N, C-alpha and C positions, 0 to 999 in steps of 0.2 A: 824812610817812614818819620825824616825830621818833624813833620807836621804833626803825623799825627800823633807821636810821642810827648811832644811839647805840649800840644793842646790838650792832652788827657792829663798829661802830670799839673798844670796849670788850672785844671778845671777840679781838680781832685784835692787841690792847695786849698780853692777856693771854698770847695764844701766844707773841708776842717775848719775854715777862715770863720765859717759862719755859724757854725757851733759853738763858737768860743765863750757869747755872749757879750763880746765887746767890740771897739772896731779893731781890726787887724789887717795890715797891710801884705798883700800878697807881690812877693817880688819874683819874676821870673829868671832865674839865672843864667847865664850865657858866657860860659867859660871861653878861653883862648882854642882856636881850630886844631891846634896842635904842629902845623907847617908853618918854615919858615917864612918870613913876608920878603917879596925883592926890596932892595938886589941882592941883597944875601942870599935868599931863595927863591921858590918858582911861584908861589903864592902873590896875585898881584892884588893890592887895595878894591879892584872893582872886582876880583873873584870873592875878594874877603867880605864885600859889603852886600853883594847880593846871596852869600850864603847864612850870612848874622841876618838879614832883612827874613827870611824865609822863615828863620829861627822867632824874630821879633814877634811876626805877624800871627804867628801860630800861638805865641805865648798870650798874646793880648786876646784874639778869638776865643782863649780856652779861660779868661779872666783874670791874668794877673794887672795888679795896680801901674807897676812900673818895672820896668827893666835892671836887671843886676847883672852888670857886665864885671867880671870881676877875673883874677889872676893872670892878667895881661901882661906883657912882656916888650911889646914893642909900639912905638907910636904910631906908625900903619895902621897896626891892627886893631889900636884904639879909636883910631879916626873914621878906619872901616864901622865899628860897631855903632859911635856916634852918626855916623849916615845912615846906618839901619834902623837905629832908633828913629830920628827924623823920617825916614821914609816909612815907617808904620805910624807915626805919631804917637809914642808915647813918649812919656818922662824916662829918664834914668838915671843911675848911679853908675861910677865908674871907679874902679881898682886896678893898680896893679902890683904884683908883687915883686919882693924889693928881696935879695940876695946878701949874707953880712958885707957889710962895705958899701952898704948904701947905693946898688945899682939894681934895676932890673937884669933878667940873661942875657938881654939883648943890649944893654947898656945904658939907659933911661934914669938919669937921678930924681929924685921926689921936685926940684927946682924946674926941671923941664917937665915934669908929666902937667905941674903947677900950669906953665908958659902953654904947653898945650891946651889944656883945658879953657883957659881963657881966651882962647882962639878958635875956639869949634862955632860954626855957625847955631850950632844946638846943643848946648852945653847941659851937663848934668845937675843933679837936684842937688848932686853933693858926690866928692871925690877921696880917695884913699887909698890905703892899702890892704889887702888880706893875705894869706898863707903866709909863705914865709919859713923861717927856723924857729918860731918861735915868741913869744908877748913882747920882750926887751928889744929884738935887733927891731920889730916892726914898729913901735914905738918910738926909736934913737929913729928910723925913716920917717916916721908922720913927721916928726919935729923938723924936716926940710920943708915939707910943705907948709908949716905957719910959717917959717924963715922968709917963704916966698913973697908974702904981704898978700897972696889969694886969700878971700875972706867966704869963699864960699865953705857950707859946710865939710864938714872931714868924717871919714871913717874908718874906722880901726877893726879888723877881724881877721887878729891871727891863729895859726894854728896851735893845738895844747899841746904846744912843747916839739920834741923832736922824736918821729918815730923808731923804734925798734921791733925788730922780730921776736915775738915771745908767746910759746905754746901753739907753735902754727898762726899767728896773726901779728897783727901789727899794733903796738900800745904807745900810746902817748906819753911824755913824761912831766905833760903839766898836772897836777891836780886839779880840783877845783876852789882849792884856798890860791893857786897861781892865779887862776884866771881872774878871780875877785882880787889881788891886788892887783893885777892889769888894769882891769874897770875903771877903778878909782884912780888911778894914773893918768890913764886917757881921759877922765872927765877933769883932771886936774890941770890934764894939758888943753882942755879945749873942745878935745873930741865931741861930736853932738851925736853920731851913731857908732854902737858900741856891742862887738859881736865876737862869734869865734867861728874860725874854718874847721880845717881839717882837726879830726880827733875829739873834736866837742861835743859834750853828749848832756842832756837835758840835768844833770847834775852840773856842771859848770857851770851852763844858762843860771840855772835857779842861784849859783853863789855869787855869781856877778849879779844879777841883780838884787840879792839882799845887803851885797857892799855896798851897790849903790845909795839904795835906801838909807843906809844906816850909817855909812863910815861920815862924817864932817869934813866939807870941802878944805881943801888944800890949800898951798900957793901951787904955780906949775913946777912941777919937777927937774930939774936938769937931769942931763945924760948920766952923770953919775950918781944920784939919787935913784933914776928910774935902773939901772943894773944893780945896783947896790937891794936895794926892795924886791927885784924878782929874782936876787939871786938868795935872800934870806927867805925867800917864799919857797924857794924851791928844794934846801934843804942843805944839810953838809953832803959835798961832794959834787954837787951838781954846777 
């Protein structure tokens, strides 16, 4: 049901965007396949490309404007998703998820991702990082893209902190105020596309937007400044 579900999802998003009364871009999310890529695993790039292409084509047919390839951890999987976007004739944005310490689960660093993006025959409109363990760690990873010299627009879309189980469900520990602080820091780093991943609610997004409108631009934050500002926003004990 891959094609039917993706087509329907994009169509519903397109209908909601049409009711907004302003220009809204519909991005079709394409996450990781969930299998380890060869040579460590059994999934080949050709197989991954075929799977991504089926999804990409359905999202295009449903009305998505751009493919939003996210939470990728392997270079081979990013290449496969990029080939799928090319096969579907779609613009795309690409993000990896980085662990504490600055590498993806499969060991890719931000500079290595930047180098990969530069070599793709169908490069993305923008690239960056999403998900992860919270705003501070993601911003520190994104700093590695800027250091690479790649001038393509950057994306920063962290989880709203770290999840914990409470009352039978997951609660994320970053408040709207924390995510608002993240948004301002990201903007001052030169990030062009700023958002939130897991745990991000309408309240978080509203606080982020308000902060970006109201807070004056500041100097490019240092790693120490990022950590201190996010820690202050999290409050005592965080």
